[in-house]
N, C-alpha and C positions, 0 to 999 in steps of 0.2 A: 478681668473685672468688667462688670456691666452695671447698668443703672439699678436693676432690681437687687443685685447682691449688696451693693453699697447702701441702698435704702434700708434693707432689712438689718444690716449691721448697725446702721445709724440709730434706728428706732430701739435697738436693744440697749444702747448706752448713752444716748444724747437727750438733753432737754433744751429745746431751742428757744431763743428770745422772742418776745412779742408773738407768741404762738400758743394757741390752745392745742395741745398735742393730740387730743382726741380727734381733731380734724383730719389728722393723717391716717385715720382708718379708711378714709375715702379720698382725701386730697393727697396726691403723690408728692413726695419730696423730689427735688430736682438735683441729683448729684452732678457736680461740675468737675470735669476732668481737666480742662485747661481754659485759658481765656487769652484773647489778644484784641487790642484795639477796643472797640465798643461791644465786642461779642463775647458771650460766655458759651462754652460748648460742653455738652454732657457726654457720657460714655458711649452713646449710640450715634454720635455725630450731629445731633440736633443743635442748632445755634440760636442764641437769643440776644437781641439788642438790649443792652443794659441801659434802659431809659431812665433809671433812677440813680445812676452812678454808684450802685451797690451801697445804698443808704447814704448817698450824698457825699461820698468821700473821693471817688475816682475822678480826677481832673483830666488827665491826658491819656486815658486808655489803659487797659490791662497789659501787663508785661511790656511796659514802655521801654524801648531799647536804651534810651539815655539814662533813665532812672535806674534800670537794671544794672547798667555798667557802673554807675557811681556807688551803688550799694555793694556790688562785688569788689570794687576797689577798696572800700572801707573795711570789708570783711577780712581782708588779708592784712589789715593794719591794726585795727582796734575795734572790737565788737561792743564793749561796754566798760565803763569804769565808774566807781562811786563819784558823785558830783559834790560831795561834802569834803572840802579840803583839796580836791583835785579838779582838773578841767581838761578839755581837749579841743583841738582845732575846730572840729565840726560844730560844736555847740557855741563856741565864741563867734565863729563866722555867721552862723544862723542868727544869733542874737544881734550882732551888728547890723545885719540886713533888716531884721524885723523892726528895730528901733528906727532905722532910716525910712522904712516903707509905711509904717503905721502913722496915724495922725500925729500932729505936733504934741510935744510934751509927754510922750510915752517913751520912757528912757531906760527901763530896767525889765528884764525878762525872768520870770519864774516858771519853771517847767514842771509838768506832771504827765500823766499817762493817757488821759482821755477827756472828753468834754465835760462830763459830770464832775470829775475830780478837779478840773480847772475852775469850774463854777464854785466848788467848795473852797478852793484857794482864794478866789476873789472875795467871797463872802467873809471868810475869816480875816483876810487882810484888811478889808474895810473896817470891820468891827474893831480889830486890834489897833489900827491906826488911830481911830477915835479914842480908844482906851488909853493909848500912849499920850494922847493930847489932854487927858483928864476928863474925857467925855464917855465914861463907862455906861451911862444910861442909854447911849445910842446903839441899841441892840436889836432893833426891829428892821426887817428888810421889806421893801415894797416891790411888787412885781405887777405886771399888767394882767388883767383878766384874759383868759383864753391862752395863757402862756405855758411854755414847756422849757425846762432847763436841764433835764436829765433825771436819772432815777436813783441816785444815791440819796440819803436821807435829807441832807441840806438842799440839794438841787431839787428834789421833789417838793420840799417845803415852799420854795419860791415859785413853783409852778402852779398852774390852775387847771389841772386835768381832773375832772370830777371823779372818775373811777379811782384814780390813785389817792386823791384826797379822802374819799370815803373809806377806802380799804386801810390805809396806813395812817389815818389821822392821829391816833394816840402816839405815834412815833415822831411826828413832825414838829419843826420849830414854829414859834409864833410868827406869822407874817401877815402882811396886809396886801390887798390888791387895789389897784386903781384902774380906771377905765382905759381900755385900748380904743383908739379911734374906730368908729363903727364901719368905716369904709375908707376909700383912698382919697376922699375929698379934703380940701384945705379946711373947710368948715368943721368937719369931724375932728381933725387934728387939733384945732383951737379949742373945741368944746372939751375934748378929753384932757388936754393940758390943764384946763381950768380945774378939773376934778383933782388933779395931782397937786396943784398949787394950794387948793383949799385944805387938802390933807396936810401939807407941809406947814401951812399957817397955824394949824391946830396942834401938830404933834412933831414938829421938826426936832425938838430936843430928844426924841426917842428914836428917830430914824437914822439908820446907818447909811443905807444906800437904796437906790432903785436899780433893779436889774431888768433889762429888756432885750428883746431880739430886734435889732434895727431893721425896719421896713417890712419884714416878713416873719410871721409866726409859723415856724415849720410844722411841728406836730400839731399845732393849733389850726389844722385844716388849711394851711397855707394862706392864712388871713394876711392881707396887705394893707398898709396905711401910708399916708403922705409924709415925705421926709421932713416937712416943717415941724411935725410933732417932735422930732429929735432936737431941733433948734430950741423949741420952747422948753423942753425938759432939761436941756443943758443949762439954760438961763435960770430956771427955777432951782435946780440943784446947787448952782453957784450961790444964789441968793440965800439959801437956807442951810448951807453947809451940809448937804447930803451928797454922798458920792454917786456917780453915774457909772454903772457897770454895763458895758455893751457886750452881750453874748453873741459873738459872730461865729460861733462854732459851725453853723450851717451856711450863713450868708457870706462869710469871709472868702477871700481868694477868688474874686472875679465873678461871682454869681449874679451880682446886681448891676453890672455895667461899670463898676469901679472895683479896685482891688479889695477895698473894704467898704461895707455899707455905710459906715459913718461918714465917709467922704462924700457921699451923695448929698448929705445935709451940711457938709463942711463943718463938722463939730469934732471935738476931742473929748472922749470920755475920760474918767479917772482910771478905769481899768478896761482893757479889751481882752476878751477870752477867745482863743483860737484853737481849733483842732481840725478834725475831719480832713479837709483838703490840704492841710499843712504839709503832709507827706505825700501828696498825690494819690492817696488811697492805699499806700503800701504798708505802713507800720503805725502802731499806736503812739501818739505824741500829742501833747497839748501844751499851751503856754498862756500865762497871764502877763500882759505887758502893762506896766504902770509907770507913774511919774517919779522923778527924783524927789519930789516933795513927799510922796508917800514913803518911798524908800528911806528917806532921812529920819522919819519918825521911829524907825526900828534900829537905827545906827547908834550904838552905845557901847559902853564898857560892859564886859560880861556879867558883872554882878548887879547890873541895873534891871535885868529880867524883862527887857523890852524886845528881845529878838523874836522874829516870826517863827512860830512853832508848827512846822509842816514839812513832810518829806515823803518821797516815794522811792522805792528801791531802784526803779529804772529811769529816774529823773534824768533828762538830757541824754538818753541813750544814743550812742555814737552812730549806730546803723540808722536809727530813725532820723537823726539830725542830718545824716548824709542824704537820705531820701528827701527831706525837706529842702535842703540846699539845692538838690537837683531840680526839684519842683520850681523853686524860685529862679533857677537858671533858665528854665523854659519860659517862664513869664517874662524874664528880662530879655531873652534873645529872640523871641518869636512874636513879639507884639500881640500877645494873647488878648488883652483887654479890647483892643480895636477889632480883632478878628471876632471876638465874642459878640460885639455889637452887630456885626453883619449876620451872624447866626441867629441872634435874637430877632432881627428884622424879618428873617425868613420864617422863623417859628411864629411870629405875630401874624403873618399872612395866612399860615396854615390854621392858626387858632380861630380865625374869624368864622370859618365854615361851621364850627360847632354851635354857633348861635342860631342856626337854622333848625336845630333839633328841638322838638317839643319838650323833651325831658331835661334840657339844659337850662339851669336858672341863670347862670352868668359865666363869663370868662374873665380872666385877669392875668396880668403879666408884669413881672419886674425882672428886667435883664434876661438871664438864661433860665428863668423859672416861669413856666406857663401852667395855668390852672383852668380846669373845666369843672364847674360846680353843678351837680345834678339835683333834680327836684322830683317830688312826687313819690318818694319811697319811704317806708318806715324803717327804723333802725334794725329790725330783726330780719329784713330781707337780704342783707349782706350783698348789696349790689356791687360793692367794691371787689368782693371775691369772684363774682361772675366776670367782671372786667379782667381781673388778674388771670383767671383760667383761660379766657378767650385769647388774651395776649400771649400766653405761653404756647397755646395751640398754634399760634401764627408767628412764633419766633420773636416775641417782644416781652421783656420783663417790665410790666407795669405793676405797681403796688399801691393802689389807691388808699387814701385815708378816708375810710367810710364812703361818703358820697362825693368825695373830692378826687378827681382824676388829675394827676399832675405829670409834668414832663421836666426832668432835670438831668439831661444826658451829659456825658463827658464832652469836653470842649473840642474834641477832634471829630465830632459827628459831621457827616456831609449832608447836603441838601437831600440827596436821594435817600439817605438813611432816616432823615427827619420825616420824609414822606411816608416811609414804611411805618415808622413809630407812631405818627399821629393819625395816619389813615387806619391803622389797626385799632387804635383807641376809638376812633369814630365809628367803625363798623361794630365794635363791641357795645358801644352805647346805643346804637340803633337797635340792637338785638335784645336789650334789657326788657 
């Protein structure tokens, strides 16, 4: 087997996500043979630092020895069982731990397969909870401008990605957007919260929930805002009986300097949505954690027809739950959050030098996520693609979001590897 053989076989049968397949007439696919730690390796022995944690999922490196062992142990015991009417030790243990670790008053776990599906669960659960309270008119969801929550129909509906909105508009739910803070200042947070309160004062009877990405809008060009915005939104939601859904699919599990981004603002949402890093990057799994108060609204005799109507075949999969428990073991046993703070400090030092470049508009950072925003280019120049290609040629997987170059590596990265990762990006930007 070699790179060329696998590339040709791939293009005969595969349609890749977030990809214009015509690009691969000139842009080579990178077949990966194996991976270990922060490195991916192709069939010709070329290695690449995984600077984006393989779409933000990989926490503790590829083929992590401890997670591997725990999945293998589970494989010999139970691979999967229906979660309707049955249960198993891994899902119970995981749920107990998540209830303990997430912010206060999040007491019950509902599992699905991926982030988009979990967003759909939270939306449906919010609407249905209001319906069971006799508030069936509360059917509109609010999200922030520039937001992204996934690509299934409901998740797309509460996003604000112009391309998706334009293409799929006839299929989408009716939703509203309210302003995201324009920058990371306190003043911007206060100003944006005023817009949401004005919306609630006019239409609270129609609003089921606001869904937001706490602190950082991932696919929204890694836009960041002040944590006090979350404090204000929580207060407004409580005042107007609007649910707060915290989409922590990207920012959860240590990326922001806390285990969960909501902790930075010391708030508790009504629903927290988790996926990606939940299994350390190993297997698909997601969960919505909500309150006993929400749960109680669905607890009834069978013929009352208030039960929550949602299911997935692989809900609470035992292998995925074993990976998630192993991931939480590492957080618990190795003081990861404190270690991440040291890594973030070093990344911050390296980030400063990008400000010397004329084509850099700004830099920003929250925890283990660093961003370099470029300027002076039109959208059709595809400068992100140039950075991506230069990175691969020099052993680093960078996948910019248009004019946004970002770093989101696994937590096991060393200072020397940070040097290679960020210096390679620096050299790529110089050459644009």
